[in-house]
C-alpha positions in Angstrom: 0.2 0.1 0.0 2.9 2.6 0.6 4.2 1.8 -2.5 0.9 2.3 -4.4 0.8 5.8 -2.1 4.0 7.2 -3.1 3.7 6.4 -6.9 0.1 8.0 -6.7 2.1 11.3 -5.4 4.4 11.3 -7.3 2.1 10.9 -10.1 0.2 13.8 -9.1 3.6 15.9 -9.0 4.3 15.0 -12.1 1.3 16.1 -13.4 1.6 18.8 -11.6 4.7 20.1 -12.7 3.8 19.2 -16.4 0.8 21.4 -16.5 2.6 24.2 -14.5 5.0 24.2 -17.4 2.4 23.8 -20.5 0.6 27.0 -18.8 4.2 29.1 -18.7 4.4 28.5 -22.3 1.2 29.6 -23.4 2.0 32.9 -22.6 4.8 32.6 -25.1 7.7 34.8 -24.9 7.9 36.8 -21.9 11.0 39.1 -22.7 10.3 42.2 -22.7 10.4 43.4 -26.8 11.5 46.5 -28.6 8.3 49.5 -29.3 9.4 51.4 -32.4 8.3 54.6 -31.4 9.8 56.8 -33.9 7.1 58.9 -35.7 6.1 59.9 -32.1 6.8 63.4 -30.5 10.4 63.0 -28.3 9.3 63.3 -24.4 12.7 63.5 -22.8 14.1 62.0 -19.7 12.0 63.6 -17.3 8.4 61.6 -16.7 5.3 63.6 -17.8 2.5 63.5 -14.7 -0.1 62.8 -17.3 -0.8 61.0 -21.0 0.9 63.2 -23.4 -0.6 61.2 -26.2 -4.2 61.1 -25.1 -6.8 60.7 -28.6 -3.3 60.9 -30.7 -4.1 58.1 -33.5 0.3 57.7 -34.1 0.8 57.0 -30.2 -2.6 54.8 -30.2 -1.1 52.7 -33.6 2.4 52.3 -31.7 0.2 51.8 -28.6 -1.6 49.0 -29.9 1.3 46.6 -31.1 3.2 47.5 -28.2 0.3 46.4 -25.8 0.0 43.2 -28.1 4.0 42.5 -27.5 4.7 43.2 -24.1 1.0 43.3 -21.7 -1.7 40.7 -23.9 -0.1 37.6 -22.6 -1.4 38.7 -19.1 -3.9 41.2 -19.3 -5.5 39.7 -22.6 -6.2 40.1 -26.1 -7.2 43.9 -26.8 -7.1 44.4 -23.1 -10.5 42.1 -22.1 -8.8 39.8 -19.1 -8.9 36.0 -18.7 -8.1 37.0 -15.0 -4.7 36.2 -14.4 -4.2 40.2 -14.0 -6.9 43.1 -13.9 -8.8 44.4 -16.9 -6.9 47.0 -18.1 -10.2 48.4 -20.2 -11.6 49.2 -16.2 -8.3 51.0 -15.9 -10.1 54.9 -15.3 -13.2 54.2 -16.5 -14.8 55.7 -13.2 -13.2 59.2 -14.0 -15.9 59.1 -17.0 -18.5 59.6 -14.2 -16.8 62.6 -12.5 -17.9 66.1 -12.7 -16.6 67.9 -15.4 -14.0 69.8 -12.9 -13.0 66.7 -11.3 -12.3 64.7 -14.5 -8.8 66.1 -15.4 -7.5 65.8 -11.6 -9.1 61.7 -11.6 -7.4 61.0 -15.5 -4.0 62.7 -14.1 -3.9 60.8 -10.9 -5.2 57.7 -12.7 -2.3 58.4 -15.3 0.1 58.3 -12.2 -1.0 55.2 -10.9 -0.5 53.1 -14.4 2.8 54.9 -15.4 4.0 53.9 -11.7 2.9 50.6 -12.1 4.4 50.2 -15.1 7.8 51.2 -14.1 8.2 49.7 -11.1 6.2 47.0 -11.2 3.9 45.5 -8.5 4.9 43.1 -5.8 2.8 41.8 -3.0 3.9 39.8 -0.3 7.1 39.0 -1.8 5.2 37.4 -5.0 5.8 39.6 -8.2 2.1 39.9 -9.7 3.6 42.6 -12.6 7.5 43.2 -13.7 8.9 46.6 -13.6 9.5 48.1 -17.4 11.6 50.9 -16.2 14.7 51.0 -18.1 13.1 48.4 -20.7 9.8 50.9 -22.2 10.5 53.9 -22.9 8.1 56.6 -21.9 7.2 57.4 -25.1 5.9 53.4 -25.6 4.2 53.3 -21.8 2.7 56.7 -23.1 1.2 55.0 -26.1 0.1 52.5 -24.3 -2.0 54.1 -22.1 -3.7 55.8 -25.5 -4.0 52.6 -26.8 -5.8 51.2 -23.7 -8.0 54.6 -23.8 -9.8 53.3 -26.9 -10.1 50.0 -24.9 -12.2 51.7 -22.3 -15.6 50.3 -21.0 -18.1 52.8 -20.7 -19.6 52.8 -17.1 
C-alpha cells in the first residue's frame, strides 16, 4: 500500500509540474519586446505627469502593437483580461462619471498610478504580480500603450 501511495503522489506531482510548465509556455515569450516609437513626439528624460498622447492616432497605433507584444500575455488580447491580471479596460473608467471639474484630476491621478505601476511593477507579500518595465520601455512606449488602453475603456 505504501508503494501505491508513493506512486500516486509522484504521479500527481509530475502532472502538476507538466500543467504548470504548459501554462507557462502558453504565455509565449515573456521577454519584453522593443517598441518602435519613431514618428511620435519625443518626451525626454523627465516623466510626464499625465498622458501626453491622449487621443493621438499615431500613438494609439504604436500603443496597440506595444500592448500586444508586452502586455496581452497577462492582461488579455484587446485588454480583455482572462482573470490572470487586472482588466485594463477598467483602469480609469470611473473618471468618466466625474463632474467636469474633477474629471481632469481623476485622469491625471490614474495616469500617475498607471505609469508608476508599469515602471516599478507590483509586488505583494514578496510575489511579483507585475514585473517592472523601467529601463526597458521608454516613456514614449508607456504613454502610447496608455493611449491605446483609453480606446478600449469600458463605458460606465
